N, C-alpha and C positions, 0 to 999 in steps of 0.2 A: 692718852696714852703714848701716841706717836711722838709728840714732842719731848716727854720724858725718856724714853727708848734712844732718842736721837742725842741726847746729852750724855749717854752712857757709853762706856768703854765697850768694844766688842766682845771682850772675854767677861764682862760683868755678868754674874749670874742672873740679874733681870733681863739683861739684854738677850742672853742665851734661852731664857725662858720665853720671851716674846717671839723670837725666832721660831721656836717651836710650837708655838700656839697653846702654850701652857698657861692659860689666863687665870685658872682659878689658883694655881700656885702663886701668880703674882699679885693677885687680889688679896691673898693671905701673906705676903711677904714676911710682914714684921712677926708672924707666928713661927715661920719656916725657915727664916734666914740663918739661924744658928743651928739647925738641925745638922747631925753629922752625915746624913745620907744625901743630903741635897747635891753635892758635888758628884756623887756615883751616880744619881737619878739622872742627872743632866748628860753625864758621858755616855750611859746606856742609850738614852732618847736619842741624842744626836748620832751616835753610831747607826742605830735602826732607821732613823731619817734618812741618814746617807745611803744606806743599803736599798731603803725602798724606792729613793729617788733614782738611784743608778737602775734599778730594776725595770721600773717604769720608763726610763729613757731608752733602755735597751730594747723593751717590749714594743715602744712607739717607733723606734728606727725602722725596723723590719729589715735588718741587715741580713738575716738568714746565715747559713752555714758557711765557714770559710776557712783556709789556711792561714795560720799566723805568720808573718813576715820573716821568721827565722827560717822558714822553709822555703823561701823564694830563691830561686837559682840564679843569683846575678850574673854568673858566667854564661848563662844560655841566650838571653838577646844579643844580636849582633850589634845593637846600639841602644843605650840607655843612660841617662844622666843620673846615676846613683846618688851623688850629691843634692841635686835637686829634689829628687823623692824625698831621700831621707829629711831633707830641711822642713818638707811639708808636715813631719810628724810632730815639731814643735810648735804647729799650730799657730804660728804668727800671721798666717793667711786669714784666719778667723777676724783678729783685731784689725787687720789692715784691709777687710774686705776683699780680697784678692782672690779671683777664680783659679782653679787648675783644672787643665784640660789634658787628658791623656790620649795620644793619637797613635795608632798602630793597628797591625793586622790582627786577625782573632787567635786566641790562644796564646798571647804573649805576656799575660800576667796583669793587665790592665784592672780588671775587676777585682781581683785578688788585692792588689795594692790599694784601691778606693775602699774596699770593704774595712781593710785594716785601719785606714786613716779615718774612717768614719768610727769605728769602734774605739779607737784612741781619742777622739774628740769627745764621746760619749763619757767615757771614764774621767777624762778632765772636767766634765761637768756642764758640757754644752748639749743643746738639744740637736738632733739630727734626724733626717729622713733619708733612707734610701729607697730608690726606686728604678726600674727600667724606665726607658723612654716612653715604649708602649704602654705599659701600665698606667704611668702618670697621665699621658696624652688621652687615652682611652677612659679613663677616670673622669676627666674634666668634660671630655666631648659628650659623656652620658648625663650630665646635668640638663634636666628638662626644661629650666627656667632660668631667666635673667638672675634672680635672687640666689637661688641654688648654685649658679655657677660662681657667684660673687663669693659665697660661703667657702666654696672648695677651693677657690683662689687664695681666700685668705690662709686657708689650712696649708696649702704648699708653699706659700710665702713666708709662713709663720716660723719653722725651725731655723736655728741659727745657721746649720749646715746643711744644704740640700746637695746630694750625692744622685745624678742621673746616670744610669749606666746603659750602656748599648745603645748609643744614638747613632743610626746610620745602619743597623742591621734590616730594617724595614723602610719602604717609603710610605710618606703621609702626604695627606690632602692639604690644600692651602689652610683649610681650619685648623689643622693640627699644628702647622707651623705658626700661625697666628697665636694659638693658646701656649706654645713653648716661648714665644716671644715676649707675651705678657708676663708668664713667670719670670723670665729672666729680667725683664726690664722692673718688675716690682722688687725683685731682690737686688738689682742694680740700685735701685734708688733708696731703699732701705739699708744699703751697704752691709747686706749679707752674703756671703760666698755660695758660689755654685761649682761643685766639682761634677766633671763630665768624662765619660769615656767615649770613645768613637773609632771606629775603624775606617772612617774616610777623612781625607785631608779637607780642609775647609772649602778648596775650590771644587770639591764634589760635592757639597753639601745640596747643590741643586738638583742632585739625584735622589736625595732623600726627601727634598720637598719641592718636588717637581710644580711648576706653575705657581708657587707662592711668591707673592711680590715682595714679601718682608724677609727673604732669606738672606740677603746681603746685609741689611740692618741687623739682623739676629745675631749673623757670625761677629759684626761690628761691635755689638754692644757685650756679645759674650768674652770676646777677647780682651775688650778694653779692662785693664788692671786684671792681668791674667798671667799665670804661668803656665807655659805650653810645654809639655813634656812628650817628645817623640821616642816611641820604641820601635825598634826594628828586628825582626828575626822571624824564624820558623815557629809553628805552633808548638809549645810546650806540651800541652794537652794531647796533641797526636804523636809526640815522642813517648809520653807516658803510657798512651794506648798501643804503641808497638812494642814497648817494653813488657807491656801486662801480656800481650798476645804471644811473645817470643818466651816468656817464663811459662805460661800455661802449655805450649807446645813442648816445651822441655819437660815439663812435669808429667805430661802424658806420656813421653818417650819413656821416661824412668820407669813409671808404673808398669808399661807395656814391657819392657825389659825384665822388670822383676818378676812379673806375672809369668812370662815365658821360661825364665831360669826356674821358678818354683814349681811349674807344670813338668818340665824336664828332669828335675831332682826327685818327684814323685812317681814318674811313670815306671811301671815295673820292667826290669831288663829281662830279655828273652832266655831260656835256660839252653845252653849248648851242651850238646853230647859228644 
């Protein structure tokens, strides 16, 4: 069957049936080939197949909630290469196996950008996995046998795009550094990109992995074939928190003023003689 379908044009109904796994119809093709409903059936099945595939990839990616990029305030960071960020959305880094590393202080939009790129890659048909560094490394370290660790390593190495958020927010033991190095190396050798956010400059990663012998090699392997995007500025989350606090204070003041006004207007005036 494989040899037959290889010789067919991609849009040939039999090739479409084979991609959908509708082998019963393939076996009875001489009987159904001229049926008027076959084209509509294929369209319906392909549409549902694409929807289920997208739903499955989104579920497996574990991106979580995020704000869309049209809500990103490009004027807020003191420094950001907007063109470099927007070019990542054409996903050429996937085919070129080029990593992307976002470096900047907390609250400057690194995770927001990373989640949007991950979502965009999923919509375009790629398999993606999103995780924090602490979750991934804890998952690997929890494996209680070499075989279990090997299976879990393959799982993290498998997606076409791996997004690791929040490298640098915690300090890790040398064992965790070795595990991250192994993941980065496997993906490097398989030509699969890794996207990372970190609040630490690379010369500070020895604080993230103190006493680890592989830190320099890890950074070197990660930045080889990579786009490094530095973001500078104050925390946008802190800005939003201050704005919410000010809005609530204003609302409370206005409510208090209205309550006082209503109380004064309903209070009986004393009779004067």
